[in-house]
KEZA-358863 format. One line per field, with one value per residue: x, y, z of N, C-alpha, C, O, CB in turn; chain. Coordinates in nm, 2 decimals. Atoms other than C-alpha are relative to their C-alpha. Glycine has a CB too. Layout:
// KEZA-358863
nu = (X,...) .
nv = (Y,...) .
nw = (Z,...) .
cau = (X,...) .
cav = (Y,...) .
caw = (Z,...) .
cu = (X,...) .
cv = (Y,...) .
cw = (Z,...) .
ou = (X,...) .
ov = (Y,...) .
ow = (Z,...) .
cbu = (X,...) .
cbv = (Y,...) .
cbw = (Z,...) .
chaine = (A,...) .
// end
This chain:
// KEZA-358863
nu = (0.11,0.13,0.11,0.09,0.14,0.10,0.11,0.13,0.09,0.07,-0.09,0.01,0.13,0.00,-0.08,0.06,0.15,0.04,0.00,0.13,0.07,-0.01,-0.12,-0.10,-0.05,-0.08,-0.13,-0.08,-0.05,-0.11,-0.12,-0.05,-0.08,-0.12,-0.10,-0.04,-0.08,-0.12,-0.06,-0.01,-0.13,-0.09,0.02,0.01,0.14,0.05,0.14,0.00,0.10,0.13,0.04,0.03,0.14,0.10,0.00,0.05,0.14,0.08,0.00,-0.13,-0.09,-0.05,-0.09,-0.12,-0.08,-0.06,-0.10,-0.11,-0.08,-0.05,-0.10,-0.12,-0.07,-0.04,0.12,-0.03,0.09,0.08,-0.05,0.06,-0.03,0.09,0.13,0.00,-0.01,0.13,0.09,-0.04,0.04,0.15,0.03,-0.05,0.06,0.14,0.06,0.10,-0.05,0.03,-0.11,-0.11,-0.09,-0.08,-0.09,-0.11,-0.09,-0.08,-0.09,-0.10,-0.10,-0.08,-0.08,-0.11,-0.08,0.03,0.00,0.12,0.12,0.07,0.14,0.11,0.09,-0.02,0.10,-0.05,-0.15,-0.06,0.10,-0.07,0.06,-0.05,-0.15,-0.06,0.02,-0.08,-0.14,-0.01,0.01,-0.12,-0.12,0.01,-0.04,-0.14,-0.01,0.02,0.11,-0.04,0.07,0.12,0.03,0.05,-0.10,-0.02,-0.08,-0.13,-0.05,-0.03,-0.12,-0.12,-0.10) .
nv = (0.09,-0.06,0.07,0.08,-0.04,0.09,-0.08,0.08,-0.02,-0.13,-0.10,0.01,-0.04,-0.15,-0.05,0.03,-0.04,-0.13,-0.09,0.01,-0.12,-0.01,-0.08,0.08,0.10,-0.07,-0.04,0.12,0.04,-0.09,0.03,0.13,-0.04,-0.07,0.10,0.09,-0.07,-0.06,0.07,0.14,0.04,0.01,0.13,0.12,0.02,0.14,0.04,0.14,0.07,-0.03,-0.13,0.02,0.06,-0.10,-0.11,0.05,0.02,-0.12,-0.05,0.04,-0.11,-0.05,0.10,0.00,-0.12,0.04,0.11,-0.07,-0.06,0.10,0.08,-0.08,0.02,0.14,0.08,0.10,0.11,0.04,0.14,0.07,-0.07,-0.12,0.05,0.05,-0.12,-0.06,0.08,-0.01,-0.14,0.00,0.09,-0.06,-0.13,0.01,-0.08,0.08,0.06,-0.09,-0.09,0.09,-0.06,-0.11,0.06,0.05,-0.11,-0.02,0.11,-0.02,-0.10,0.06,0.11,-0.05,-0.10,-0.13,-0.11,-0.08,0.05,-0.12,0.03,-0.09,0.08,-0.03,0.08,0.13,0.01,-0.11,-0.03,0.00,0.09,0.14,0.01,0.08,0.14,0.05,0.00,0.11,0.13,0.02,0.02,0.13,0.09,-0.03,-0.10,-0.14,-0.06,-0.12,-0.12,0.00,-0.14,-0.05,-0.07,-0.13,0.01,0.02,-0.13,-0.10,0.05,-0.02,-0.08) .
nw = (0.04,-0.01,-0.07,0.09,-0.01,0.06,0.04,-0.01,0.11,0.00,0.05,0.15,0.04,0.00,0.11,0.13,0.01,0.04,-0.11,-0.07,-0.03,-0.14,-0.02,-0.07,0.09,0.11,-0.07,-0.01,0.13,0.04,-0.09,0.05,0.13,-0.04,-0.06,0.11,0.10,-0.06,-0.11,0.03,0.04,-0.12,-0.06,0.09,-0.01,0.03,0.00,-0.01,0.08,-0.05,0.05,0.14,0.00,-0.04,0.10,0.12,-0.01,0.03,0.14,0.07,0.03,-0.13,-0.05,0.08,-0.05,-0.13,0.02,0.07,-0.10,-0.09,0.06,0.00,-0.13,-0.03,-0.04,-0.10,0.00,-0.12,-0.02,-0.11,-0.12,-0.01,-0.03,-0.14,-0.09,0.00,-0.07,-0.14,-0.04,-0.02,-0.11,-0.12,-0.03,-0.01,0.10,0.08,0.12,0.11,0.02,0.03,0.10,-0.06,-0.09,0.09,0.04,-0.11,-0.01,0.11,-0.04,-0.11,0.04,0.09,-0.07,0.06,-0.10,0.00,0.08,0.04,0.02,-0.03,-0.08,-0.15,-0.07,-0.04,0.01,-0.07,-0.11,-0.13,-0.10,0.03,-0.01,-0.11,0.02,0.11,-0.05,-0.10,0.07,0.08,-0.09,-0.04,0.11,0.03,0.10,-0.03,0.08,0.08,-0.03,0.09,0.01,0.12,0.07,-0.06,-0.12,0.04,0.06,-0.11,-0.07,0.08,-0.06) .
cau = (0.51,0.16,-0.13,-0.39,-0.75,-1.03,-1.31,-1.66,-1.94,-2.12,-1.81,-1.81,-2.18,-2.15,-1.88,-2.10,-2.45,-2.62,-2.59,-2.86,-3.12,-3.08,-2.83,-2.65,-2.62,-2.50,-2.23,-2.12,-2.10,-1.88,-1.65,-1.62,-1.51,-1.27,-1.11,-1.11,-0.95,-0.70,-0.63,-0.67,-0.32,-0.17,-0.29,-0.27,-0.64,-0.83,-1.17,-1.29,-1.48,-1.77,-1.77,-1.76,-2.07,-2.26,-2.15,-2.26,-2.62,-2.90,-2.92,-2.67,-2.54,-2.49,-2.33,-2.09,-1.98,-1.93,-1.74,-1.52,-1.40,-1.37,-1.16,-0.90,-0.80,-0.64,-0.91,-0.89,-1.04,-1.31,-1.13,-1.23,-1.05,-1.25,-1.57,-1.48,-1.39,-1.72,-1.91,-1.72,-1.79,-2.16,-2.16,-1.96,-2.14,-2.50,-2.55,-2.84,-2.77,-2.91,-2.58,-2.36,-2.22,-2.13,-1.96,-1.77,-1.63,-1.50,-1.36,-1.18,-1.00,-0.90,-0.77,-0.57,-0.44,-0.60,-0.56,-0.88,-1.23,-1.38,-1.76,-2.07,-2.25,-2.28,-2.57,-2.37,-2.00,-1.89,-2.12,-1.98,-2.24,-2.12,-1.75,-1.68,-1.83,-1.65,-1.31,-1.36,-1.46,-1.17,-0.92,-1.04,-0.98,-0.63,-0.70,-0.68,-0.99,-0.94,-1.03,-1.39,-1.46,-1.62,-1.42,-1.48,-1.32,-1.02,-0.98,-0.99,-0.72,-0.47,-0.15) .
cav = (-1.47,-1.35,-1.43,-1.67,-1.57,-1.82,-1.65,-1.78,-1.78,-1.47,-1.26,-1.39,-1.34,-0.97,-0.92,-1.05,-0.93,-0.63,-0.32,-0.35,-0.09,-0.16,0.10,-0.14,-0.42,-0.17,-0.04,-0.39,-0.47,-0.16,-0.25,-0.60,-0.46,-0.23,-0.52,-0.75,-0.49,-0.35,-0.54,-0.89,-0.88,-0.85,-1.21,-1.56,-1.63,-1.96,-2.09,-2.45,-2.72,-2.64,-2.28,-2.39,-2.61,-2.32,-2.06,-2.28,-2.29,-2.06,-1.85,-1.99,-1.65,-1.53,-1.87,-1.85,-1.50,-1.63,-1.94,-1.72,-1.52,-1.82,-2.01,-1.73,-1.85,-2.16,-2.43,-2.64,-2.99,-3.09,-3.41,-3.67,-3.48,-3.16,-3.36,-3.52,-3.19,-3.04,-3.33,-3.30,-2.92,-2.98,-3.26,-3.06,-2.73,-2.84,-2.62,-2.73,-2.96,-2.69,-2.49,-2.79,-2.61,-2.30,-2.52,-2.69,-2.36,-2.31,-2.66,-2.60,-2.30,-2.49,-2.80,-2.60,-2.35,-2.04,-1.71,-1.54,-1.66,-1.37,-1.37,-1.16,-1.45,-1.30,-1.53,-1.85,-1.78,-1.44,-1.45,-1.34,-1.55,-1.87,-1.79,-1.92,-2.26,-2.28,-2.18,-2.44,-2.72,-2.65,-2.63,-2.96,-3.11,-2.96,-2.67,-2.30,-2.10,-1.85,-1.49,-1.48,-1.14,-0.93,-0.76,-0.43,-0.55,-0.68,-0.35,-0.15,-0.37,-0.29,-0.15) .
caw = (-1.57,-1.64,-1.41,-1.55,-1.61,-1.68,-1.88,-1.80,-2.05,-1.93,-2.02,-2.38,-2.40,-2.29,-2.55,-2.83,-2.74,-2.89,-2.67,-2.40,-2.33,-1.96,-1.83,-1.59,-1.84,-2.11,-1.86,-1.79,-2.16,-2.21,-1.91,-2.06,-2.40,-2.22,-2.03,-2.34,-2.57,-2.32,-2.00,-2.15,-2.29,-1.94,-1.86,-2.00,-2.08,-2.09,-2.16,-2.14,-2.32,-2.10,-2.21,-2.58,-2.51,-2.34,-2.60,-2.88,-2.76,-2.88,-3.20,-3.45,-3.56,-3.20,-3.11,-3.40,-3.28,-2.92,-3.04,-3.27,-2.97,-2.74,-2.99,-2.98,-2.63,-2.49,-2.42,-2.10,-2.11,-1.86,-1.75,-1.49,-1.22,-1.29,-1.29,-0.95,-0.79,-0.91,-0.77,-0.44,-0.42,-0.47,-0.21,0.05,0.01,-0.03,-0.34,-0.57,-0.86,-1.09,-1.05,-1.15,-1.46,-1.26,-1.00,-1.29,-1.40,-1.05,-1.04,-1.37,-1.23,-0.92,-1.09,-1.35,-1.09,-1.25,-1.06,-1.16,-1.27,-1.47,-1.47,-1.47,-1.29,-0.94,-0.85,-0.84,-0.91,-0.79,-0.49,-0.16,0.03,-0.14,-0.12,0.23,0.15,-0.18,-0.03,0.25,0.01,-0.23,0.06,0.19,-0.15,-0.16,-0.40,-0.38,-0.48,-0.76,-0.72,-0.87,-1.00,-1.27,-1.55,-1.37,-1.05,-1.24,-1.43,-1.10,-0.96,-1.24,-1.11) .
cu = (-0.13,-0.09,-0.10,-0.14,-0.09,-0.12,-0.12,-0.09,-0.07,0.09,-0.01,-0.13,-0.02,0.07,-0.08,-0.14,-0.02,0.00,-0.14,-0.06,0.00,0.14,0.11,0.06,0.09,0.14,0.09,0.05,0.12,0.13,0.06,0.08,0.13,0.11,0.05,0.10,0.13,0.07,0.03,0.15,0.10,-0.01,0.01,-0.15,-0.04,-0.15,0.00,-0.10,-0.14,-0.05,-0.04,-0.14,-0.11,0.00,-0.06,-0.15,-0.07,0.01,0.13,0.09,0.07,0.10,0.13,0.09,0.07,0.11,0.13,0.09,0.06,0.12,0.13,0.09,0.03,-0.13,0.04,-0.11,-0.07,0.03,-0.07,0.03,-0.09,-0.14,-0.01,0.00,-0.13,-0.10,0.02,-0.05,-0.15,-0.04,0.03,-0.07,-0.16,-0.07,-0.09,0.07,-0.01,0.12,0.13,0.10,0.08,0.11,0.12,0.09,0.10,0.10,0.11,0.11,0.09,0.10,0.12,0.08,-0.01,-0.01,-0.13,-0.11,-0.08,-0.14,-0.09,-0.11,0.02,-0.10,0.07,0.15,0.06,-0.10,0.06,-0.07,0.04,0.15,0.05,-0.01,0.09,0.15,0.03,0.01,0.13,0.13,0.00,0.04,0.14,0.02,-0.02,-0.11,0.06,-0.07,-0.12,-0.05,-0.05,0.12,0.03,0.09,0.15,0.07,0.04,0.12,0.13,0.10,0.09) .
cv = (0.07,-0.08,-0.06,0.04,-0.10,0.09,-0.08,0.05,0.13,0.12,0.00,0.05,0.16,0.06,0.00,0.05,0.14,0.09,0.00,0.14,0.03,0.07,-0.08,-0.10,0.07,0.05,-0.12,-0.05,0.09,-0.03,-0.13,0.02,0.07,-0.10,-0.09,0.07,0.06,-0.09,-0.15,-0.04,-0.01,-0.14,-0.11,-0.04,-0.13,0.00,-0.16,-0.06,0.03,0.14,-0.01,-0.06,0.11,0.11,-0.04,-0.02,0.13,0.03,-0.03,0.11,0.05,-0.11,0.00,0.12,-0.03,-0.10,0.06,0.06,-0.10,-0.08,0.07,-0.03,-0.15,-0.07,-0.11,-0.11,-0.02,-0.15,-0.06,0.07,0.12,-0.05,-0.05,0.11,0.07,-0.08,0.02,0.14,0.00,-0.08,0.07,0.13,0.00,0.09,-0.09,-0.05,0.09,0.10,-0.08,0.06,0.11,-0.05,-0.06,0.10,0.03,-0.12,0.00,0.09,-0.06,-0.11,0.05,0.12,0.14,0.10,0.07,-0.07,0.13,-0.03,0.12,-0.08,0.02,-0.07,-0.12,-0.01,0.11,0.05,-0.01,-0.09,-0.14,-0.02,-0.08,-0.15,-0.05,-0.01,-0.12,-0.13,-0.02,-0.02,-0.14,-0.10,0.03,0.10,0.14,0.06,0.12,0.12,0.00,0.14,0.04,0.07,0.14,-0.01,-0.03,0.12,0.09,-0.05,0.02,0.09,0.06) .
cw = (0.02,0.09,-0.10,0.04,-0.08,-0.03,-0.01,-0.11,0.00,-0.05,-0.15,-0.05,0.00,-0.11,-0.13,-0.01,-0.05,0.12,0.07,0.02,0.15,0.03,0.07,-0.09,-0.11,0.06,0.01,-0.13,-0.04,0.08,-0.06,-0.12,0.04,0.05,-0.12,-0.09,0.06,0.10,-0.03,-0.03,0.12,0.07,-0.10,0.02,-0.05,0.00,0.02,-0.10,0.04,-0.06,-0.15,-0.01,0.02,-0.11,-0.13,0.00,-0.05,-0.15,-0.07,-0.04,0.12,0.05,-0.08,0.04,0.13,-0.02,-0.07,0.11,0.10,-0.06,-0.02,0.12,0.02,0.07,0.10,-0.01,0.13,0.02,0.12,0.13,0.02,0.04,0.15,0.09,0.00,0.08,0.15,0.06,0.03,0.13,0.13,0.03,0.01,-0.11,-0.09,-0.12,-0.12,-0.03,-0.03,-0.10,0.06,0.09,-0.08,-0.04,0.11,0.02,-0.11,0.04,0.11,-0.05,-0.09,0.06,-0.06,0.11,0.02,-0.08,-0.03,-0.04,0.03,0.08,0.15,0.08,0.06,0.00,0.09,0.11,0.13,0.11,-0.02,0.02,0.11,-0.02,-0.12,0.03,0.09,-0.08,-0.09,0.09,0.05,-0.11,-0.05,-0.11,0.06,-0.08,-0.08,0.05,-0.10,0.00,-0.14,-0.08,0.06,0.12,-0.04,-0.06,0.11,0.08,-0.07,0.07,-0.10) .
ou = (-0.16,-0.08,-0.11,-0.18,-0.06,-0.18,-0.13,-0.07,-0.09,0.03,-0.02,-0.14,-0.08,0.03,-0.06,-0.19,0.07,-0.03,-0.25,0.01,-0.03,0.24,0.23,0.18,0.20,0.24,0.21,0.17,0.22,0.24,0.18,0.19,0.23,0.23,0.17,0.20,0.22,0.18,0.11,0.19,0.21,0.06,0.00,-0.19,0.01,-0.21,0.11,-0.17,-0.23,-0.16,-0.14,-0.22,-0.20,-0.11,-0.10,-0.21,-0.01,0.04,0.24,0.21,0.19,0.21,0.23,0.22,0.19,0.22,0.24,0.21,0.18,0.21,0.23,0.21,-0.02,-0.20,0.13,-0.23,-0.02,-0.05,-0.15,-0.06,-0.14,-0.20,-0.11,-0.07,-0.18,-0.18,-0.07,-0.09,-0.19,-0.12,-0.04,-0.08,-0.21,-0.19,-0.06,0.16,0.06,0.12,0.24,0.22,0.20,0.22,0.23,0.21,0.22,0.22,0.23,0.23,0.21,0.21,0.23,0.17,0.09,-0.07,-0.18,-0.08,-0.14,-0.16,-0.05,-0.21,0.10,-0.10,0.04,0.20,0.12,-0.13,0.11,0.00,0.04,0.19,0.14,0.08,0.14,0.22,0.13,0.09,0.19,0.21,0.11,0.09,0.19,0.13,-0.08,-0.12,0.14,-0.17,-0.09,-0.10,-0.05,0.22,0.14,0.18,0.24,0.19,0.15,0.18,0.24,0.06,0.18) .
ov = (0.13,-0.20,-0.02,0.05,-0.13,0.16,-0.18,0.16,0.19,0.21,0.11,0.11,0.21,0.16,0.09,0.06,0.23,0.05,0.01,0.24,0.14,0.02,-0.07,-0.12,0.02,0.04,-0.11,-0.10,0.04,-0.03,-0.14,-0.04,0.04,-0.09,-0.11,0.01,0.09,-0.13,-0.21,-0.15,-0.06,-0.17,-0.09,-0.07,-0.19,0.08,-0.22,0.00,0.04,0.15,0.05,-0.02,0.12,0.15,0.04,-0.05,0.24,-0.05,0.00,0.09,0.08,-0.07,-0.02,0.10,0.00,-0.09,0.01,0.05,-0.09,-0.12,0.01,0.00,-0.23,-0.01,-0.20,-0.09,0.01,-0.24,0.00,0.07,0.14,0.02,-0.02,0.11,0.12,-0.02,0.03,0.15,0.05,-0.04,0.07,0.17,0.09,0.12,-0.21,0.01,0.08,0.16,-0.03,0.05,0.13,0.00,-0.06,0.08,0.05,-0.09,-0.03,0.06,-0.03,-0.10,0.00,0.17,0.21,0.08,0.09,-0.13,0.19,-0.12,0.21,-0.02,-0.05,-0.06,-0.16,-0.11,0.08,0.17,-0.11,-0.13,-0.22,-0.13,-0.16,-0.23,-0.17,-0.10,-0.19,-0.22,-0.13,-0.10,-0.20,-0.21,-0.04,0.11,0.15,0.04,0.19,0.11,0.00,0.20,-0.04,0.10,0.19,0.08,0.02,0.14,0.16,0.04,-0.02,0.20,0.14) .
ow = (0.13,0.11,-0.21,0.15,-0.19,0.06,-0.09,-0.16,-0.11,-0.11,-0.22,-0.15,-0.09,-0.17,-0.22,-0.13,-0.04,0.23,0.00,0.03,0.20,-0.01,0.04,-0.09,-0.14,-0.01,-0.01,-0.14,-0.09,0.03,-0.06,-0.14,-0.02,0.02,-0.12,-0.13,-0.01,0.08,0.03,0.00,0.10,0.16,-0.22,0.13,-0.14,0.07,0.03,-0.17,-0.04,-0.10,-0.20,-0.10,-0.05,-0.14,-0.21,-0.11,-0.06,-0.24,-0.02,-0.03,0.12,0.10,-0.02,0.05,0.15,0.04,-0.04,0.10,0.13,0.01,-0.06,0.12,-0.05,0.15,0.06,-0.02,0.24,-0.03,0.19,0.22,0.13,0.13,0.22,0.19,0.10,0.15,0.23,0.17,0.13,0.20,0.23,0.15,0.07,-0.10,-0.10,-0.18,-0.22,-0.13,-0.02,-0.08,0.03,0.09,-0.04,-0.05,0.09,0.04,-0.08,0.03,0.11,-0.01,-0.08,0.00,-0.08,0.22,0.13,-0.19,0.06,-0.13,0.10,0.12,0.21,0.20,0.17,0.05,0.19,0.11,0.18,0.20,0.08,0.05,0.09,0.01,-0.11,0.00,0.08,-0.06,-0.09,0.05,0.05,-0.08,-0.14,-0.17,0.16,-0.20,-0.03,0.13,-0.22,0.10,-0.23,-0.02,0.07,0.14,0.02,-0.05,0.10,0.15,-0.02,0.12,-0.07) .
cbu = (0.01,-0.06,-0.07,0.02,-0.03,-0.04,0.03,-0.06,-0.11,-0.04,0.14,0.03,-0.11,0.05,0.13,0.00,-0.06,-0.14,0.03,0.03,-0.14,-0.01,-0.03,-0.07,-0.11,-0.08,-0.03,-0.09,-0.11,-0.04,-0.04,-0.12,-0.09,-0.03,-0.07,-0.12,-0.08,-0.04,-0.08,-0.09,0.05,-0.04,-0.14,0.10,-0.08,0.06,-0.08,-0.04,0.03,0.00,0.12,0.10,-0.01,0.04,0.15,0.06,-0.04,0.04,-0.03,-0.04,-0.08,-0.11,-0.07,-0.03,-0.09,-0.11,-0.06,-0.05,-0.09,-0.11,-0.05,-0.02,-0.09,0.12,-0.08,0.00,0.07,-0.16,0.15,0.05,0.15,0.00,-0.04,0.12,0.12,-0.04,0.01,0.15,0.04,-0.07,0.07,0.14,0.03,-0.05,0.12,-0.12,-0.07,-0.12,0.02,-0.05,-0.08,-0.10,-0.06,-0.07,-0.08,-0.08,-0.08,-0.07,-0.07,-0.10,-0.09,-0.06,0.15,-0.13,0.11,0.02,-0.08,0.08,-0.04,-0.06,0.01,-0.01,-0.12,-0.06,0.05,0.05,-0.12,0.00,-0.15,-0.04,0.05,-0.06,-0.15,-0.01,0.03,-0.11,-0.12,0.02,-0.01,-0.15,-0.10,0.07,-0.10,0.13,-0.11,-0.03,0.09,-0.11,0.11,-0.11,-0.04,-0.14,-0.05,0.00,-0.11,-0.13,-0.02,-0.04,0.09) .
cbv = (-0.14,0.01,0.10,-0.15,0.14,-0.12,0.08,0.02,-0.11,0.03,-0.01,-0.15,-0.06,0.05,-0.07,-0.15,-0.02,0.01,0.15,-0.06,0.00,-0.14,0.12,-0.07,-0.08,0.13,0.07,-0.11,0.02,0.15,-0.02,-0.10,0.09,0.10,-0.09,-0.04,0.11,0.12,0.01,-0.04,0.11,0.10,0.00,-0.12,0.11,-0.10,0.04,-0.04,-0.15,0.01,0.11,-0.09,-0.11,0.06,0.05,-0.13,-0.03,0.12,0.15,-0.08,0.11,0.02,-0.14,0.01,0.12,-0.06,-0.11,0.10,0.10,-0.09,-0.05,0.15,0.05,-0.01,-0.06,0.07,-0.13,0.03,-0.01,-0.14,0.04,0.07,-0.11,-0.10,0.10,0.01,-0.15,-0.02,0.10,-0.06,-0.13,0.02,0.10,0.04,0.07,0.08,-0.13,0.08,0.09,-0.13,0.04,0.09,-0.10,-0.07,0.13,0.02,-0.13,0.05,0.13,-0.06,-0.10,0.05,-0.04,0.00,0.10,0.14,-0.11,0.07,-0.12,0.07,-0.15,0.15,-0.03,-0.10,0.01,0.12,-0.11,0.14,0.02,-0.03,0.14,0.04,-0.03,0.10,0.13,0.00,0.00,0.13,0.10,-0.04,0.03,-0.13,-0.03,0.09,0.05,-0.02,0.13,-0.10,0.09,0.10,0.02,0.06,-0.12,-0.12,0.06,0.01,-0.14,0.05,-0.07) .
cbw = (0.08,-0.14,0.10,0.02,-0.05,0.09,-0.14,0.14,0.00,0.15,0.05,-0.04,0.09,0.14,-0.01,-0.03,0.13,-0.07,-0.04,0.14,-0.05,0.07,0.08,0.13,-0.07,-0.05,0.13,0.07,-0.10,0.03,0.14,-0.03,-0.09,0.11,0.10,-0.08,-0.06,0.07,0.12,-0.11,-0.10,0.10,0.06,0.04,-0.08,0.10,-0.13,0.15,0.00,0.15,0.01,-0.06,0.11,0.13,-0.02,-0.03,0.14,0.08,0.00,-0.13,-0.07,0.10,-0.01,-0.15,0.01,0.09,-0.08,-0.10,0.09,0.04,-0.13,-0.01,0.11,0.10,-0.12,0.14,-0.04,-0.01,0.01,0.00,0.01,-0.14,-0.09,0.02,-0.05,-0.15,-0.03,0.02,-0.11,-0.12,-0.01,-0.01,-0.11,0.13,-0.09,-0.03,-0.03,0.03,0.12,-0.04,-0.12,0.08,0.09,-0.12,-0.04,0.13,-0.02,-0.13,0.04,0.11,-0.09,-0.13,0.00,-0.09,-0.03,-0.06,0.08,-0.12,0.09,-0.12,-0.04,0.02,-0.08,-0.09,-0.14,-0.09,-0.01,0.05,-0.01,-0.14,0.00,0.13,-0.03,-0.12,0.07,0.10,-0.09,-0.08,0.12,0.05,-0.12,-0.05,-0.11,-0.01,0.09,-0.15,-0.01,0.05,0.04,0.02,-0.15,0.04,0.09,-0.10,-0.09,0.09,0.04,-0.14,0.10) .
chaine = (A,A,A,A,A,A,A,A,A,A,A,A,A,A,A,A,A,A,A,A,A,A,A,A,A,A,A,A,A,A,A,A,A,A,A,A,A,A,A,A,A,A,A,A,A,A,A,A,A,A,A,A,A,A,A,A,A,A,A,A,A,A,A,A,A,A,A,A,A,A,A,A,A,A,A,A,A,A,A,A,A,A,A,A,A,A,A,A,A,A,A,A,A,A,A,A,A,A,A,A,A,A,A,A,A,A,A,A,A,A,A,A,A,A,A,A,A,A,A,A,A,A,A,A,A,A,A,A,A,A,A,A,A,A,A,A,A,A,A,A,A,A,A,A,A,A,A,A,A,A,A,A,A,A,A,A,A,A,A) .
// end
């Protein structure tokens, strides 16, 4: 059985955006393409209704490109349980309301039992400073936290 990966909006955005002039961002875009074109087939991959909402914003041409890629994957609904878990995480951790969508991505992975949350959002999702509070909150709610990492980290872990 394949491990499950939830792909967060920043990953889809990196795949679809024009090559950056910023060297770090350009390298991250290249790693993302490498993971998508190679390692992705080793996993069962998922996105969510929330990702579709976020990916559909902005420039219509860019949004269509993001949505085209996202719609290739299984789409998880943001149901009442996901919303409740997200609210509880926010309440138990004291994270600001402004990160509610980021916390919802985490709640989605917990509720659906996803192994990895793939993201480039290291400010609010793959943040080692936030991780202990997230793990504790999810554990108190009866869920296991996914491994939250970048495509680069998941590539480097390939065996």
